[in-house]
Z-matrix of the N, CA and C atoms (Angstrom, degrees):
N
C 1 1.476
C 2 1.507 1 109.15
N 3 1.363 2 117.96 1 -44.55
C 4 1.435 3 120.28 2 -178.48
C 5 1.541 4 109.19 3 -64.46
N 6 1.303 5 116.81 4 -41.00
C 7 1.492 6 119.91 5 178.82
C 8 1.514 7 110.10 6 -61.18
N 9 1.314 8 117.13 7 -40.92
C 10 1.486 9 120.67 8 177.78
C 11 1.491 10 110.59 9 -60.72
N 12 1.344 11 118.65 10 -44.50
C 13 1.468 12 121.71 11 178.97
C 14 1.524 13 111.23 12 -61.35
N 15 1.357 14 114.91 13 -42.21
C 16 1.449 15 118.91 14 179.67
C 17 1.494 16 111.03 15 -64.33
N 18 1.342 17 116.12 16 -43.37
C 19 1.465 18 119.69 17 177.53
C 20 1.549 19 112.26 18 -62.55
N 21 1.324 20 116.19 19 -42.28
C 22 1.469 21 119.17 20 178.99
C 23 1.526 22 111.60 21 -65.82
N 24 1.334 23 116.52 22 -40.38
C 25 1.482 24 118.81 23 178.32
C 26 1.531 25 109.80 24 -65.05
N 27 1.325 26 116.98 25 -41.46
C 28 1.438 27 120.53 26 -179.48
C 29 1.538 28 110.77 27 -63.72
N 30 1.339 29 114.39 28 -41.86
C 31 1.507 30 119.08 29 177.31
C 32 1.525 31 111.08 30 -62.62
N 33 1.326 32 115.93 31 -44.13
C 34 1.485 33 119.31 32 179.56
C 35 1.534 34 110.37 33 -61.35
N 36 1.365 35 117.16 34 -41.58
C 37 1.447 36 120.53 35 179.82
C 38 1.546 37 111.95 36 -61.84
N 39 1.328 38 114.79 37 -33.29
C 40 1.448 39 118.21 38 178.88
C 41 1.522 40 114.15 39 -79.93
N 42 1.340 41 116.44 40 -36.35
C 43 1.453 42 122.90 41 -173.84
C 44 1.541 43 111.20 42 -83.81
N 45 1.324 44 118.41 43 -34.43
C 46 1.452 45 122.20 44 -172.78
C 47 1.543 46 110.78 45 -56.59
N 48 1.332 47 121.04 46 -47.99
C 49 1.499 48 118.83 47 -178.94
C 50 1.570 49 109.09 48 -61.82
N 51 1.325 50 118.87 49 -38.91
C 52 1.452 51 121.93 50 178.65
C 53 1.532 52 110.83 51 -60.77
N 54 1.333 53 116.10 52 -47.05
C 55 1.432 54 122.30 53 -179.99
C 56 1.541 55 112.19 54 -62.83
N 57 1.329 56 116.54 55 -40.90
C 58 1.454 57 119.24 56 179.78
C 59 1.548 58 109.87 57 -69.16
N 60 1.279 59 117.02 58 -38.59
C 61 1.454 60 119.68 59 178.05
C 62 1.514 61 110.06 60 -65.66
N 63 1.275 62 116.33 61 -42.00
C 64 1.495 63 119.47 62 177.10
C 65 1.523 64 110.62 63 -61.10
N 66 1.292 65 116.51 64 -46.20
C 67 1.471 66 122.94 65 -179.28
C 68 1.559 67 109.10 66 -57.87
N 69 1.296 68 116.34 67 -46.90
C 70 1.456 69 119.65 68 -179.01
C 71 1.566 70 109.75 69 -63.67
N 72 1.269 71 115.58 70 -40.56
C 73 1.481 72 119.56 71 -178.34
C 74 1.545 73 111.98 72 -69.54
N 75 1.335 74 116.18 73 -29.07
C 76 1.425 75 121.19 74 -177.38
C 77 1.572 76 113.39 75 -87.10
N 78 1.327 77 116.08 76 -12.38
C 79 1.467 78 119.13 77 179.20
C 80 1.564 79 108.57 78 -65.91
N 81 1.302 80 115.64 79 154.11
C 82 1.461 81 116.77 80 179.15
C 83 1.512 82 110.45 81 -54.19
N 84 1.309 83 116.44 82 134.50
C 85 1.480 84 120.32 83 -173.44
C 86 1.526 85 111.98 84 -94.50
N 87 1.334 86 118.82 85 9.62
C 88 1.470 87 120.05 86 178.04
C 89 1.492 88 111.75 87 -63.15
N 90 1.328 89 114.82 88 145.80
C 91 1.462 90 118.96 89 -176.97
C 92 1.524 91 110.06 90 -69.97
N 93 1.345 92 118.00 91 147.99
C 94 1.466 93 123.18 92 174.46
C 95 1.501 94 108.90 93 -67.85
N 96 1.272 95 119.03 94 160.34
C 97 1.440 96 124.36 95 -177.81
C 98 1.524 97 113.43 96 -52.78
N 99 1.337 98 116.01 97 -41.59
C 100 1.464 99 120.28 98 -175.81
C 101 1.539 100 112.65 99 -91.95
N 102 1.325 101 116.43 100 5.52
C 103 1.436 102 118.56 101 -176.15
C 104 1.527 103 111.16 102 -101.15
N 105 1.302 104 116.78 103 124.38
C 106 1.468 105 121.12 104 -178.90
C 107 1.510 106 111.45 105 -80.54
N 108 1.322 107 117.80 106 170.01
C 109 1.445 108 122.58 107 174.96
C 110 1.540 109 109.59 108 -64.11
N 111 1.296 110 116.96 109 -35.29
C 112 1.486 111 118.96 110 177.22
C 113 1.477 112 111.71 111 -68.25
N 114 1.362 113 119.46 112 -36.73
C 115 1.473 114 121.91 113 174.19
C 116 1.495 115 111.30 114 -59.91
N 117 1.342 116 114.16 115 -46.81
C 118 1.487 117 118.82 116 -177.89
C 119 1.518 118 110.40 117 -64.06
N 120 1.332 119 118.60 118 -38.74
C 121 1.451 120 121.44 119 178.47
C 122 1.539 121 111.21 120 -64.63
N 123 1.349 122 116.81 121 -40.67
C 124 1.476 123 123.12 122 -179.66
C 125 1.521 124 109.91 123 -65.55
N 126 1.335 125 117.16 124 -40.71
C 127 1.448 126 119.47 125 179.26
C 128 1.493 127 110.88 126 -65.82
N 129 1.350 128 116.85 127 -44.35
C 130 1.430 129 119.93 128 177.23
C 131 1.534 130 112.28 129 -58.59
N 132 1.357 131 117.85 130 -46.70
C 133 1.428 132 120.49 131 -179.79
C 134 1.556 133 111.99 132 -60.77
N 135 1.350 134 115.60 133 -41.61
C 136 1.447 135 119.29 134 179.47
C 137 1.522 136 110.92 135 -63.44
N 138 1.305 137 116.86 136 -46.25
C 139 1.472 138 121.93 137 -178.55
C 140 1.551 139 109.58 138 -61.64
N 141 1.310 140 115.07 139 -42.75
C 142 1.499 141 117.87 140 -179.93
C 143 1.561 142 110.70 141 -68.37
N 144 1.338 143 116.02 142 -36.93
C 145 1.485 144 118.86 143 176.08
C 146 1.529 145 111.01 144 -58.93
N 147 1.326 146 113.49 145 -43.96
C 148 1.485 147 119.34 146 -178.27
C 149 1.536 148 109.26 147 -63.62
N 150 1.340 149 117.11 148 -58.50
C 151 1.473 150 121.44 149 -173.77
C 152 1.510 151 111.70 150 -65.91
N 153 1.296 152 116.97 151 -53.26
C 154 1.470 153 120.50 152 -177.27
C 155 1.503 154 111.80 153 -68.70
N 156 1.358 155 116.90 154 -36.69
C 157 1.463 156 119.26 155 175.43
C 158 1.515 157 112.04 156 -58.81
N 159 1.330 158 116.36 157 -41.83
C 160 1.483 159 121.69 158 -179.18
C 161 1.511 160 110.39 159 -63.64
N 162 1.347 161 114.97 160 -49.80
C 163 1.486 162 116.59 161 -175.34
C 164 1.548 163 112.56 162 -78.34
N 165 1.286 164 117.01 163 -20.83
C 166 1.503 165 118.53 164 176.41
C 167 1.538 166 112.71 165 -89.15
N 168 1.354 167 115.67 166 -9.01
C 169 1.484 168 119.38 167 -174.43
C 170 1.481 169 113.09 168 70.05
N 171 1.372 170 116.12 169 27.28
C 172 1.455 171 120.52 170 -175.27
C 173 1.524 172 109.56 171 -97.85
N 174 1.378 173 116.39 172 96.52
C 175 1.449 174 119.93 173 -177.46
C 176 1.529 175 114.28 174 -64.19
N 177 1.324 176 118.65 175 -29.04
C 178 1.445 177 119.89 176 178.07
C 179 1.526 178 111.06 177 -65.37
N 180 1.269 179 117.93 178 -43.78
C 181 1.496 180 120.59 179 174.60
C 182 1.486 181 113.04 180 -61.46
N 183 1.352 182 117.79 181 -42.78
C 184 1.426 183 122.30 182 176.79
C 185 1.510 184 112.14 183 -60.85
N 186 1.336 185 117.45 184 -41.55
C 187 1.472 186 122.70 185 178.82
C 188 1.475 187 110.34 186 -61.36
N 189 1.358 188 118.53 187 -40.09
C 190 1.463 189 120.94 188 -179.95
C 191 1.510 190 112.10 189 -68.79
N 192 1.333 191 117.69 190 -24.73
C 193 1.470 192 122.36 191 -176.95
C 194 1.540 193 112.40 192 -83.64
N 195 1.324 194 118.20 193 -22.92
C 196 1.474 195 119.44 194 -170.61
C 197 1.546 196 113.73 195 -102.69
N 198 1.280 197 113.96 196 147.36
C 199 1.485 198 122.49 197 170.17
C 200 1.539 199 103.28 198 -78.79
N 201 1.344 200 117.30 199 138.14
C 202 1.459 201 121.46 200 -176.80
C 203 1.529 202 111.71 201 -60.67
N 204 1.328 203 119.22 202 -23.52
C 205 1.498 204 121.61 203 -178.33
C 206 1.509 205 113.11 204 -99.80
N 207 1.354 206 116.20 205 17.33
C 208 1.438 207 120.13 206 178.67
C 209 1.553 208 111.68 207 -53.60
N 210 1.311 209 116.80 208 136.95
C 211 1.451 210 123.08 209 167.83
C 212 1.493 211 109.03 210 -128.66
N 213 1.292 212 119.08 211 114.94
C 214 1.461 213 122.54 212 -176.79
C 215 1.511 214 106.00 213 -112.28
N 216 1.347 215 115.65 214 132.72
C 217 1.457 216 120.51 215 -178.46
C 218 1.529 217 107.73 216 -111.43
N 219 1.353 218 114.09 217 136.89
C 220 1.429 219 121.50 218 -176.74
C 221 1.504 220 111.64 219 -131.22
N 222 1.345 221 121.66 220 132.43
C 223 1.414 222 123.59 221 176.39
C 224 1.555 223 107.61 222 -96.61
N 225 1.281 224 115.89 223 122.24
C 226 1.484 225 122.22 224 175.04
C 227 1.544 226 108.74 225 -108.57
N 228 1.287 227 115.28 226 135.16
C 229 1.504 228 122.32 227 177.66
C 230 1.502 229 107.84 228 -118.27
N 231 1.350 230 114.66 229 126.16
C 232 1.445 231 118.46 230 178.32
C 233 1.537 232 111.36 231 -83.09
N 234 1.324 233 115.91 232 178.23
C 235 1.464 234 119.41 233 -175.75
C 236 1.481 235 112.68 234 -65.96
N 237 1.298 236 119.71 235 -18.30
C 238 1.486 237 123.67 236 177.05
C 239 1.520 238 112.44 237 -86.79
N 240 1.311 239 116.52 238 -2.12
C 241 1.464 240 121.14 239 178.02
C 242 1.488 241 114.59 240 88.70
N 243 1.333 242 117.21 241 7.79
C 244 1.457 243 122.42 242 177.22
C 245 1.511 244 110.45 243 -83.78
N 246 1.326 245 114.90 244 129.88
C 247 1.451 246 120.72 245 -177.33
C 248 1.506 247 110.83 246 -104.73
N 249 1.322 248 117.06 247 146.29
C 250 1.456 249 120.52 248 173.16
C 251 1.523 250 108.24 249 -140.33
N 252 1.312 251 114.52 250 149.62
C 253 1.449 252 120.76 251 -177.09
C 254 1.576 253 108.03 252 -99.48
N 255 1.301 254 114.18 253 126.28
C 256 1.492 255 117.67 254 177.11
C 257 1.504 256 108.79 255 -117.34
N 258 1.303 257 115.47 256 151.65
C 259 1.434 258 120.92 257 178.27
C 260 1.511 259 109.28 258 -115.27
N 261 1.326 260 115.58 259 144.07
C 262 1.476 261 121.31 260 177.31
C 263 1.493 262 108.39 261 -131.82
N 264 1.301 263 117.09 262 128.88
C 265 1.443 264 120.34 263 174.88
C 266 1.532 265 110.93 264 -95.65
N 267 1.293 266 115.66 265 -179.88
C 268 1.476 267 120.07 266 -177.25
C 269 1.528 268 111.38 267 -61.80
N 270 1.349 269 115.83 268 -43.05
C 271 1.449 270 118.22 269 -179.31
C 272 1.526 271 112.94 270 -61.10
N 273 1.338 272 116.35 271 -41.28
C 274 1.464 273 120.65 272 179.72
C 275 1.550 274 111.62 273 -66.69
N 276 1.334 275 116.83 274 -39.89
C 277 1.419 276 120.90 275 178.19
C 278 1.547 277 111.58 276 -65.75
N 279 1.283 278 116.92 277 -39.13
C 280 1.437 279 121.73 278 177.96
C 281 1.532 280 109.22 279 -66.56
N 282 1.296 281 117.74 280 -43.38
C 283 1.469 282 120.67 281 178.22
C 284 1.518 283 111.44 282 -64.26
N 285 1.338 284 117.86 283 -38.93
C 286 1.457 285 120.94 284 174.68
C 287 1.490 286 113.08 285 -63.54
N 288 1.336 287 117.82 286 -38.02
C 289 1.454 288 122.09 287 175.37
C 290 1.514 289 110.55 288 -62.27
N 291 1.360 290 114.98 289 -47.65
C 292 1.437 291 120.62 290 -176.96
C 293 1.540 292 110.58 291 -64.24
N 294 1.331 293 117.67 292 -30.62
C 295 1.448 294 122.04 293 179.29
C 296 1.562 295 110.08 294 -78.59
N 297 1.284 296 117.29 295 -6.94
C 298 1.487 297 119.51 296 178.75
C 299 1.515 298 113.20 297 83.25
N 300 1.293 299 118.91 298 25.14
C 301 1.481 300 121.75 299 178.87
C 302 1.529 301 112.28 300 -61.41
N 303 1.293 302 119.06 301 -28.48
C 304 1.487 303 121.89 302 -177.54
C 305 1.515 304 111.99 303 -96.96
N 306 1.288 305 119.57 304 -14.31
C 307 1.455 306 120.93 305 -176.24
C 308 1.498 307 113.18 306 -98.44
């Protein structure tokens, strides 16, 4: 029973970000009332720089997508079900991109 709970929790941790991303992408893409066409274009370029930069291993694109003071928190769960919280700043994410971690 404990193993089942651990497996379910681990599965949820892996699937949840994918589901949230899918939900955001499926929401109506119409601009907000206060959002200009230029704002929409800038958001799209930034999102593409982040995603495509990561998967292409292109650190320059990732750098353009990130705020220099970014702090990203990630929960990692080991095979024994123990979780730990790790932090990643912009420099570490850029180095990971450059090292090809996403490609």
